C-alpha positions as CSV (number, residue, x, y, z in Angstrom):
1,T,0.0,0.0,0.0
2,E,0.9,3.6,0.0
3,Q,2.1,3.3,3.8
4,T,4.8,0.8,2.8
5,S,8.2,2.2,3.2
6,K,10.5,2.9,0.1
7,E,12.8,-0.2,0.9
8,E,9.9,-2.3,1.5
9,R,8.3,-1.4,-1.5
10,E,11.2,-2.0,-3.6
11,L,11.6,-5.4,-2.1
12,F,8.0,-6.5,-2.9
13,V,8.2,-5.2,-6.5
14,K,11.3,-7.6,-7.0
15,R,9.7,-10.4,-5.4
16,S,6.6,-10.0,-7.4
17,S,8.7,-10.8,-10.6
18,T,9.4,-14.4,-9.5
19,I,7.7,-17.8,-10.1
20,G,4.9,-18.6,-7.7
21,K,4.3,-15.1,-6.3
22,V,1.0,-13.3,-6.0
23,T,1.2,-9.8,-5.1
24,L,-1.7,-7.5,-4.3
25,L,-1.2,-3.7,-4.9
26,T,-3.5,-0.6,-4.7
27,R,-4.4,1.3,-7.9
28,T,-1.5,3.9,-6.9
29,F,1.1,1.3,-8.1
30,G,-0.7,0.9,-11.5
31,R,1.5,3.9,-12.7
32,G,5.3,4.3,-12.8
33,T,6.1,0.9,-11.0
34,D,8.4,-1.4,-13.0
35,F,8.0,-5.1,-12.6
36,I,11.0,-6.0,-14.6
37,C,11.3,-10.0,-14.7
38,R,14.8,-11.3,-14.7
39,N,13.7,-14.9,-14.3
40,Q,14.1,-16.9,-17.4
41,Q,11.7,-19.7,-16.6
42,L,9.0,-17.2,-15.8
43,L,9.6,-15.5,-19.1
44,L,9.4,-18.9,-20.8
45,N,6.1,-19.7,-18.9
46,G,4.7,-16.4,-20.5
47,G,5.9,-13.7,-18.2
48,I,4.2,-11.6,-15.5
49,H,0.3,-11.8,-15.5
50,V,-1.3,-8.7,-14.4
51,L,-5.1,-8.8,-13.2
52,Q,-7.1,-5.6,-12.9
53,T,-10.0,-5.9,-10.5
54,F,-11.6,-2.6,-11.1
55,F,-12.9,-0.6,-13.9
56,S,-10.8,2.6,-14.3
57,E,-12.6,6.0,-14.7
58,E,-10.0,7.1,-17.3
59,L,-8.6,5.0,-20.1
60,S,-5.1,6.3,-19.6
61,E,-4.9,4.7,-16.1
62,E,-6.1,1.4,-17.7
63,Y,-3.2,1.5,-20.2
64,Q,-0.8,2.3,-17.5
65,I,-1.8,-0.7,-15.3
66,M,-1.7,-3.0,-18.5
67,G,1.8,-1.6,-19.1
68,R,3.0,-3.0,-15.8
69,T,3.6,-6.4,-17.7
70,A,5.9,-7.1,-20.5
71,R,8.2,-4.5,-19.5
72,Q,11.2,-3.7,-22.0
73,G,10.0,-6.2,-24.6
74,D,9.4,-9.0,-22.2
75,S,6.7,-11.6,-22.4
76,G,3.7,-10.8,-20.4
77,S,-0.2,-10.8,-20.2
78,Y,-3.1,-8.9,-18.7
79,R,-6.8,-9.4,-17.8
80,M,-9.5,-7.5,-16.2
81,I,-11.8,-9.3,-13.7
82,L,-14.8,-7.1,-12.4
83,L,-17.2,-7.5,-9.7
84,D,-20.8,-6.8,-11.0
85,K,-21.9,-4.7,-8.2
86,E,-18.9,-2.3,-8.6
87,L,-20.1,-1.2,-12.0
88,E,-22.8,0.7,-10.7
89,W,-20.6,4.0,-10.9
90,V,-20.5,3.5,-14.8
91,L,-23.9,1.8,-15.7
92,G,-26.1,3.6,-13.1
93,S,-28.5,2.5,-10.5
94,N,-30.0,0.1,-12.6
95,W,-26.8,-1.8,-13.4
96,N,-28.5,-5.1,-12.5
97,Q,-30.9,-4.5,-15.3
98,I,-28.4,-3.5,-17.9
99,L,-25.5,-5.8,-17.3
100,P,-27.4,-9.1,-18.4
101,K,-28.1,-7.3,-21.7
102,I,-24.6,-6.4,-22.7
103,I,-22.6,-9.2,-20.9
104,G,-20.4,-11.2,-23.4
105,T,-18.2,-10.1,-26.1
106,N,-19.4,-6.5,-26.1
107,L,-19.4,-5.9,-22.5
108,Y,-16.0,-3.9,-22.5
109,S,-17.0,-1.8,-25.4
110,E,-20.2,-0.9,-23.7
111,L,-18.5,0.0,-20.5
112,H,-15.8,2.0,-22.3
113,K,-18.7,3.8,-24.3
114,E,-20.4,4.7,-20.9
115,R,-17.1,5.7,-19.3
116,T,-16.2,8.0,-22.3
117,I,-19.5,9.8,-21.8
118,K,-19.0,10.5,-18.2
119,Y,-15.4,11.6,-18.8
120,E,-16.5,14.2,-21.2
121,V,-19.0,15.6,-19.1
122,K,-16.6,15.8,-16.2
123,C,-14.1,17.6,-18.7
124,K,-16.8,20.2,-19.5
125,S,-17.3,20.8,-15.9
126,K,-13.8,21.2,-15.2
127,E,-13.8,23.9,-18.2
128,L,-16.2,25.9,-16.3
129,S,-14.6,25.5,-13.0
130,I,-11.2,26.8,-14.7
131,E,-13.0,29.8,-16.0
132,Q,-14.3,30.7,-12.5
133,C,-11.0,30.2,-10.9
134,K,-9.4,32.5,-13.5
135,K,-11.7,35.3,-12.5
136,E,-10.9,34.8,-8.7
137,H,-7.0,34.7,-9.7
138,N,-7.2,37.8,-11.7
139,L,-8.8,39.5,-8.9
140,S,-6.2,38.3,-6.7
141,K,-3.5,39.6,-8.8
142,E,-5.1,43.1,-8.8
143,F,-5.3,43.0,-5.0
144,M,-1.5,42.3,-4.9
145,K,-0.8,44.9,-7.3
146,S,-2.9,47.4,-5.3
147,I,-0.9,46.3,-2.1
148,I,2.5,46.9,-4.0
149,E,1.3,50.2,-5.2
150,S,-0.1,51.3,-2.0
151,K,-3.7,51.7,-3.3
152,I,-5.3,51.5,-0.1
153,E,-8.9,52.3,-1.2
154,Q,-8.7,49.2,-3.7
155,V,-7.2,47.0,-1.1
156,K,-10.1,48.0,1.4
157,Q,-12.6,47.5,-1.2
158,F,-11.3,43.8,-2.2
159,L,-11.2,42.8,1.5
160,F,-14.7,44.3,2.2
161,I,-16.1,42.3,-0.7
162,Q,-14.2,39.1,0.1
163,N,-15.3,39.1,3.8
164,K,-18.6,40.5,3.4
165,G,-21.3,38.2,4.8
166,P,-25.1,38.1,4.5
167,N,-27.2,41.1,5.5
168,I,-29.0,39.8,8.7
169,N,-31.8,42.4,8.3
170,T,-32.4,41.3,4.8
171,T,-35.0,38.4,4.1
172,K,-33.0,35.3,3.1
173,S,-33.7,32.8,0.5
174,R,-32.3,29.6,1.3
175,T,-31.8,26.4,-0.9
176,I,-30.6,23.0,0.2
177,L,-28.9,21.1,-2.5
178,L,-29.4,17.3,-1.4
179,M,-27.5,14.7,-3.5
180,D,-26.9,11.0,-3.4
181,A,-23.1,10.4,-3.0
182,T,-23.0,6.6,-3.6
183,G,-20.7,5.2,-6.1
184,S,-23.1,5.6,-9.1
185,M,-23.4,9.3,-8.6
186,S,-19.7,10.1,-9.1
187,S,-19.9,11.8,-12.4
188,L,-22.9,14.0,-11.4
189,L,-21.1,14.9,-8.2
190,S,-18.2,16.0,-9.9
191,A,-20.3,18.2,-12.1
192,A,-22.1,19.6,-9.2
193,K,-18.8,20.6,-7.8
194,D,-17.7,22.3,-10.8
195,T,-20.8,24.2,-11.7
196,V,-21.9,25.5,-8.2
197,C,-20.2,28.7,-8.6
198,T,-22.0,29.4,-11.9
199,M,-25.4,28.9,-10.1
200,F,-24.3,31.6,-7.5
201,E,-23.0,34.1,-10.5
202,R,-26.5,33.8,-12.2
203,V,-28.5,34.1,-9.0
204,S,-26.5,37.4,-8.2
205,I,-27.1,38.7,-11.6
206,I,-31.0,38.1,-11.1
207,L,-31.0,39.5,-7.6
208,K,-29.2,42.5,-8.7
209,E,-31.6,43.2,-11.6
210,K,-34.5,42.8,-9.3
211,G,-33.1,45.2,-6.7
212,F,-32.2,42.7,-4.0
213,D,-29.1,42.4,-1.9
214,E,-26.9,39.7,-3.8
215,N,-26.2,38.2,-0.5
216,C,-29.5,37.3,0.5
217,F,-29.2,34.1,-1.2
218,E,-27.7,31.2,0.6
219,M,-27.2,27.6,-0.1
220,Q,-26.3,24.4,1.9
221,F,-24.8,21.3,0.3
222,V,-25.8,18.1,1.7
223,V,-24.9,14.4,0.7
224,Y,-26.1,11.0,1.8
225,R,-24.8,7.5,1.3
226,D,-25.5,4.1,2.5
227,Y,-26.5,3.1,6.0
228,D,-23.3,1.0,6.3
229,C,-20.9,3.8,5.3
230,G,-20.3,4.8,9.0
231,L,-21.6,7.7,11.1
232,D,-19.3,10.2,9.8
233,K,-20.1,9.3,6.1
234,I,-23.9,8.7,6.1
235,L,-24.6,12.4,6.0
236,E,-22.3,15.3,5.3
237,C,-23.4,19.1,5.4
238,S,-21.8,22.3,4.5
239,N,-22.6,25.7,6.4
240,W,-25.0,28.0,4.9
241,E,-23.0,29.7,2.3
242,S,-23.8,32.9,0.2
243,K,-20.5,32.7,-1.7
244,G,-19.9,30.0,-4.5
245,S,-16.4,29.6,-3.7
246,N,-16.8,28.9,-0.2
247,L,-19.3,26.2,-0.9
248,R,-16.9,24.7,-3.6
249,T,-14.2,24.4,-1.0
250,F,-16.5,22.2,1.1
251,M,-17.7,20.2,-2.0
252,N,-14.1,19.4,-3.0
253,R,-13.6,17.2,0.0
254,I,-16.8,15.2,-0.8
255,N,-16.2,12.0,-2.6
256,S,-18.6,9.2,-3.7
257,S,-18.6,5.9,-2.1
258,G,-20.5,2.8,-1.3
259,G,-23.9,1.8,-3.3
260,Q,-24.2,-1.7,-2.3
261,G,-26.4,-1.1,0.7
262,N,-29.7,0.7,1.5
263,E,-29.4,4.5,0.9
264,A,-30.0,6.9,3.7
265,I,-32.3,9.3,1.9
266,E,-34.5,9.4,4.8
267,I,-31.6,11.0,6.9
268,G,-31.1,13.6,4.2
269,L,-34.7,14.5,4.1
270,W,-34.8,14.6,7.8
271,N,-31.9,17.0,7.8
272,A,-33.6,19.0,5.3
273,V,-36.6,19.3,7.4
274,Q,-34.8,20.5,10.5
275,E,-33.0,23.3,8.5
276,V,-36.1,24.8,7.1
């Protein structure tokens, strides 16, 4: 695992390239680890055989794992063995209905097609996020320039805007974004993270047009998972935020997991009722 010391890691990698050894590794070692076989009998037997036991979110990772065998022109082989339940993230919540229809020779091509669709959605969301970060970056550069040039008013204005909270004397509009954060929702969760600031920007424009304080709109991001995920993972909630960047900071810590048990949507709805 990643906790293994460098010396032990090198020893395990060297031992894994010998006859009769079965080595279990985390996905981290699927990139950049050289399993070079110097055992001639093993090479005559076909070389190192790599088994991948999960379906990669990105094709590049799959190629990297495949490349852990047959290093430097040596013989080698590769195969992927998957647990049907763990395909929920790529096939969706009704994976058990879809899988029997595609199982067979076209299974991989169908999985790859769905993976590509999810990856493209993720990339588009990232592009939006990059554009939003560019704006914040440019504002920060202007702030630093104002400090260097001793433009105190611009410095004060920037700090005022960045630290301004909601107006407690203004009627608030609050929205709870409740999401399923189990394994099958990974692509939607990623898209939500990258587009939340766009939502705040559009709400801000509408509020200004209607003559309202732009900070009167607040949002809370809440995710629920399975009942067997542990107390700290069943439900995770952000604070009420009036700035998209603050909410995104919280959302970036949230990852999808689980999906094999009963989903705790009741806990999510209960929390929403408590917040209203």
